[in-house]
N, C-alpha and C positions, 0 to 999 in steps of 0.2 A: 606144896611148891612155894607158897607165900612164906612159910616158915624157913625153908632153905634159903630163899632170897634174903629174908631179914637177917639170918645168921651169917651168910657168906658175903652178902653185898652184891652179888651178881649170880647168874645162872649159866650153866653149860651142861651138855650131856654127861660129861665126866663127873662134874660136881653132883649131879642128880644120882648117877650110878654109885658113887662112893658114899652117899648118905645112908646111914644105917636106919632100917625100919621103915623106909618109904618105897614107893613103886620105882621101877627102873625108868630110864629115859625112853626106852622103847614102849613102855606102858603108856606114857604120856603121849608119844607119837600116835599110838594106836587109838587112844581115847579122843584126842583132840585134832587128829589129822596131821599135825606137825608139832615140833617143839616150839617153833615161832608162834604158833597159835596159842599154845599153852602159856608161853611167856607173856603174850599180850594180855591174856585174861587175868594175870596177876600183876600187871602194870610194869613189866620189865621190858626194856628195849635194849637189845645188844648193841655194842659199839660198832660192830662190823655190819656192813650193809648186806642183808640176806635177801634182797629182792630177787636176785638171780634164781633162788629156789623156786619161787612162784612162777617165774618166767620159764624155767626148765620144765616144770610140771605142765604148763600150758603148751609148750612146744611138743612134749611127749604126747599130749592129747591130740595135737594137730597132725602128728605123724601118720596115723592110719588113713586119714582123709587125703593127705597129700599123696601117699602111695597109690590110693585108688584113683586119684586124678591123673597121675602119671601113667598108670596101667591103662586107663581109658584112652588117654592120648596116644599111647603106643599102639593099642588095638585099632584105633581110628585110622592110624597110618597104614594099616594093612598087615601089621606084624602079629605073630603069635607070641603070647607072653604068659608066664605063670610065676607065681611067687612062692618060694620055698620058705616055709615058716621057720624051720630050724636055723637056717643061716640068714634069713631075712633078705635074701637076694632075689632080684628079678631075673628070670631067664627069658631072653628075647630070641625068638626064632631058633631056639636050642643051639645058639651060637655065641651069644654075648651075655655076660652076667653084669648086672648093674646093682650098685649099692646106693641108697639114698641117705643123705646126711643133712640135717638142719643145723645151721650155724647161728647161734645167738649173737646178737649185736651188743657190744659194750661200748660205752663212750669214755674216752680218756678225760682227764681233768680239763683239758683244753677243748673238749667237745668233739673230738675226732672219733669217727666210727672205727671199730676194730672187730675182727672175727677170728675165732680159733676153730680150725677144722681138724678133727681126728679122723684119719683115714683108716679104713678097715683093711689090715694087712693079712689077718689070719685067713679069711675066706678068699682073699685075692680077687676081688671083682675086676672085670675088664675096664669098667667105667665106674666112677663115683659121681653122682649127681649131687652137688652141694647147693642147697638153697640158703642163700645169705638173707637173713631177716633184716627188716628196716629198723630204724632207731627205736621204735616203740615195740618191736618184736611181735607184731601182730599181723604182718603181711610180708610177702617175699620182696626183697630189694632187688635181687638179681640171682642169676644161676651160674654155676661153674660146672662144666662137663669135663671131668678130669680123667684122662686115660692112665691106667696103671703104669704103662711103660714110661711115662714122663714124670711120675710122682715118686720121689725117692725118700721123702721124709714122712714120718708117721703123723706128725702134727704140723699143720700149716698155720701161720699167723698172717692174716691179711689186713690191709688198710683199704681205704676207698680206691686207691690206684696202686697197682703192684708191678708196673712195668709191662711192656709188650710181651715179653716171653711168658708171662703168667696170665695176663689179662686177655691173651688170645683165646683162652678157654672160657671167657666170660660172655654171658648172653643175657638179654633182657627178658627173654621168654624161653620156653622149652621147645619151640618150633624146630630148632636145630637137632635136638635129640630125636624128635619124632621123624624128621627127615632121615636121620642117620639109621634109624631102626626099620624104616619102611623097606619093603621088597621092591626091587627093580627088575622088570622083565629083561631077559636076555634072549638074543637070537640063537636059534639052533644052527649048528654047523653041520655040513654034510659029512 
């Protein structure tokens, strides 16, 4: 890798893959955990900021715990729930399907927070629970509970404030979700 860097002046997966007689970029990924890790070991720092790769990895690691917390909260509200592994949807009371999305926070050059949310349209969940992360991407900033009927775009781009028509779905906790999924007793009629 040092030899390729000395010859080419910089590194990329494509440059590594096109180099005759050396391992592929996937071999470096496998051996060192990522290309960025391999780059750092030979003293190469890419021009582009790749911190998002580590953030995305941490958010993926956080996802199962977050799902379990939401499942526990829904169960505590008295609802029945199961998670389908293939679609990664939550089935609540055998009536409502819920998808969970974690949105990474990025900061603009002016320091404003932005989030990009990709909605799952293939499995068509009734609700998407979006967890917007804080600026450090290590804790939840807030939550959006988005009904499929009102979401028409596949990708949503959010700022801190998005107008009442959208921020009406915004919550500081998931208590609204738990209240929504709880069972309410009904009177019997004659």
